[in-house]
C-alpha positions in Angstrom: 130.9 104.1 101.4 130.8 103.2 97.7 128.8 100.1 96.8 129.3 98.4 93.5 126.6 96.2 92.0 127.1 93.8 89.1 123.5 94.3 88.0 123.5 91.8 85.2 124.7 88.9 87.3 122.5 89.9 90.2 119.5 90.0 87.9 120.2 86.5 86.6 120.6 85.1 90.1 117.3 86.6 91.4 115.4 85.8 88.2 116.6 82.2 88.2 115.7 81.8 91.9 112.2 83.3 91.4 111.6 81.2 88.2 112.6 78.0 90.1 110.8 78.6 93.4 108.0 81.0 92.5 108.8 83.0 95.6 109.3 86.8 95.2 112.8 87.8 96.0 114.1 91.4 96.2 117.4 93.2 96.8 117.7 96.4 98.9 120.6 98.7 98.9 122.5 99.8 102.0 119.8 102.5 102.7 117.0 100.0 102.5 115.7 101.2 99.1 114.6 98.5 96.6 116.9 97.9 93.6 114.7 97.4 90.5 115.7 94.0 89.1 112.5 93.0 87.3 109.8 90.5 88.5 106.4 91.3 89.7 104.6 91.7 93.0 101.8 89.3 93.8 98.3 90.7 93.1 97.8 91.7 96.8 101.0 93.7 96.9 100.3 95.3 93.5 97.0 96.6 94.9 98.8 97.9 98.0 101.5 99.7 95.9 98.9 101.1 93.5 97.6 103.3 96.4 100.1 106.2 97.2 99.7 105.7 100.9 100.0 102.0 100.5 103.2 102.4 98.6 104.6 104.7 101.3 103.7 102.2 104.0 105.3 99.4 102.1 108.6 101.4 101.7 108.5 102.3 105.4 107.9 98.7 106.4 110.8 97.5 104.2 113.1 100.2 105.7 112.2 99.2 109.2 112.8 95.5 108.5 116.3 96.4 107.2 117.1 98.3 110.4 116.0 95.4 112.5 118.0 92.9 110.5 121.0 95.2 111.2 120.2 95.0 114.9 120.1 91.2 115.0 122.9 91.0 112.5 121.2 88.3 110.5 117.9 87.0 109.2 114.9 88.9 110.4 111.4 87.5 109.8 108.3 89.7 110.2 104.8 90.5 109.0 104.6 93.7 107.0 102.2 96.5 107.6 99.5 94.6 105.7 100.0 91.3 107.5 102.1 89.5 104.9 105.1 87.3 105.9 108.5 88.6 104.8 112.1 87.9 105.6 115.2 90.0 105.1 118.9 89.1 105.3 121.9 91.4 105.2 124.9 90.9 102.9 128.1 91.9 104.6 131.4 93.1 103.2 134.3 93.5 105.7 131.7 93.2 108.5 129.5 96.0 107.1 126.1 95.5 105.6 126.2 96.6 102.0 122.9 95.3 100.7 120.0 93.0 101.7 118.2 90.0 100.3 114.5 89.8 101.0 111.7 87.3 100.2 108.1 87.1 101.0 104.6 88.1 99.9 103.6 84.8 101.7 101.1 83.6 104.1 101.8 80.9 106.7 99.8 77.8 107.4 97.4 79.4 109.9 93.8 79.6 108.7 93.8 82.2 105.9 90.6 83.7 107.2 92.3 84.3 110.5 95.3 85.9 108.8 93.0 88.1 106.7 91.1 89.3 109.8 94.3 90.3 111.5 95.5 92.1 108.3 92.1 93.8 107.8 92.3 95.5 111.2 95.4 97.4 110.0 93.9 98.6 106.7 91.5 101.3 107.8 93.3 103.7 105.6 92.8 101.7 102.4 90.6 103.5 99.9 90.3 100.7 97.3 87.9 97.8 96.9 88.3 95.8 100.1 86.6 92.7 98.6 89.1 92.7 95.7 91.9 93.1 98.2 90.6 90.2 100.2 90.4 88.0 97.1 94.0 88.8 96.3 95.1 88.1 99.9 93.5 84.6 99.7 95.4 83.9 96.5 98.8 84.3 98.1 101.1 81.3 98.5 101.2 79.6 101.9 104.4 78.2 103.3 105.0 76.3 106.6 107.6 77.6 109.1 109.8 74.7 108.0 109.5 75.7 104.4 110.2 79.3 105.1 113.3 78.4 107.2 114.5 76.1 104.4 114.2 78.9 101.8 116.0 81.3 104.2 118.9 78.9 104.4 119.1 78.9 100.6 119.2 82.7 100.7 122.0 82.7 103.2 124.0 80.5 100.9 123.2 82.9 98.0 124.3 85.9 100.2 127.6 84.2 100.8 128.1 83.5 97.1 127.2 87.1 96.2 129.8 88.3 98.7 132.5 85.9 97.6 132.0 86.6 93.9 131.9 90.4 94.4 128.5 90.7 92.9 127.8 93.4 95.5 130.8 94.9 97.3 132.0 98.0 99.0 134.7 100.0 97.4 136.4 103.0 99.0 137.3 104.4 95.6 137.1 107.9 94.1 134.3 108.3 91.5 136.9 108.3 88.8 138.3 105.0 90.0 134.8 103.6 90.3 134.2 104.3 86.7 137.5 102.8 85.6 136.8 99.7 87.6 133.3 99.4 86.3 134.4 99.6 82.6 137.1 97.1 83.3 134.5 94.6 84.5 131.7 95.4 82.0 133.2 96.8 78.8 132.1 93.6 76.9 128.4 94.1 77.8 125.8 96.4 76.3 126.3 99.7 78.0 124.4 103.0 78.1 124.6 106.2 80.0 121.5 105.4 82.1 122.7 101.9 82.9 126.1 102.9 84.1 124.7 105.9 86.1 122.3 103.5 87.8 124.8 100.9 88.6 127.2 103.4 90.0 124.5 105.4 91.8 125.7 108.5 90.0 124.0 111.4 88.2 124.4 111.4 84.4 125.9 114.9 84.4 128.6 113.9 86.8 129.2 110.7 84.9 129.7 112.5 81.6 132.1 114.9 83.3 134.2 112.0 84.6 134.2 110.3 81.2 135.4 113.5 79.6 138.3 113.7 82.1 139.2 110.0 81.6 139.0 110.1 77.8 141.0 113.2 77.3 138.1 115.5 76.6 135.8 113.1 74.7 132.5 111.3 75.6 131.4 108.3 77.6 130.8 106.5 74.4 134.3 107.2 73.2 135.7 106.1 76.6 133.8 102.7 76.4 135.1 102.3 72.8 138.7 103.0 73.9 138.4 100.4 76.6 137.0 97.8 74.2 139.8 98.5 71.6 142.4 98.0 74.3 140.9 94.6 75.1 140.6 93.8 71.3 144.3 94.6 70.8 145.3 92.1 73.5 143.0 89.4 72.0 144.3 90.0 68.5 147.8 89.3 69.6 147.1 86.4 71.9 144.6 84.4 69.9 143.9 83.3 66.4 140.2 84.1 66.6 138.7 85.8 63.5 138.6 89.5 63.8 134.8 89.4 63.8 134.9 87.0 66.8 137.2 89.4 68.6 134.9 92.3 67.9 131.9 90.4 69.4 133.9 89.3 72.4 134.8 92.8 73.4 131.3 94.2 72.9 130.9 95.2 69.3 128.1 93.4 67.5 128.8 95.2 64.2 132.1 94.1 62.6 132.3 97.2 60.3 131.7 99.5 63.1 134.3 97.8 65.2 136.8 98.2 62.4 136.0 101.9 62.0 136.3 102.5 65.8 139.5 100.5 66.0 141.1 102.4 63.2 140.0 105.8 64.7 141.7 104.8 68.0 144.9 103.1 66.7 145.3 104.5 63.2 145.2 101.1 61.5 142.7 98.3 61.0 142.4 95.3 63.4 143.9 93.0 60.8 146.8 95.3 60.1 147.4 95.7 63.8 147.6 91.9 64.3 150.0 91.5 61.3 152.3 94.3 62.4 152.5 93.6 66.1 152.2 89.8 66.6 155.5 88.1 67.1 156.2 84.9 65.2 157.8 82.1 67.3 161.3 82.7 65.8 161.2 86.4 67.0 161.1 85.7 70.7 
């Protein structure tokens, strides 16, 4: 199954949520692998992940939580391998989980010393400074079960929004169709080979080959430019916006570069295209 992510919109949602609540929120793909969207781990989790074995244990713990949330087909709360409270929630498309929202790096309202002692018993493998780790553990935010459930309900609403808005969705398309659809949705944004490859979960070599096929033997850069010019042609005929504003709206920050690319694709400048092709009211 192909899964499409609107990374920019997803990043804004997660960043805004974390900024407002101060609670670490993550997104996992359908395989339970974390999608890098920015933000930071708490000090305790940074120490965990700085140790190669700790990082592997964190990944295994996340993957197991994803599998269990599949089994219960809903929100799954648990303590991770290091004794920290986490919750994970599936995002469905056509009844199939396509991604997961997770939040945590939290303690509950039980005595912190008691929670630490339970966690310490699982950390015999840890090679770092245990005193430093304990200090970081004690700094973690504490939430009551009521507060955790309240936040979980917010995430459930966010998951529904993500599904309804198509921020994450499944798509049984060919790779060529995936690229065409992606450019239709994102042509106006800053795009790069690495970003598109990451969003489409596709190797850069394969992506370049697809772009060459779609552009008639040219490059991905040229393909993006062609898509932007097509959008600009439509705006030039349908609106009275200045050419510079049209250029910016379709993804060109440099007016002169836009004019150069537009002319290379169409054979004429944007102004000339508008003058020659726009119909006046008495010509309908």
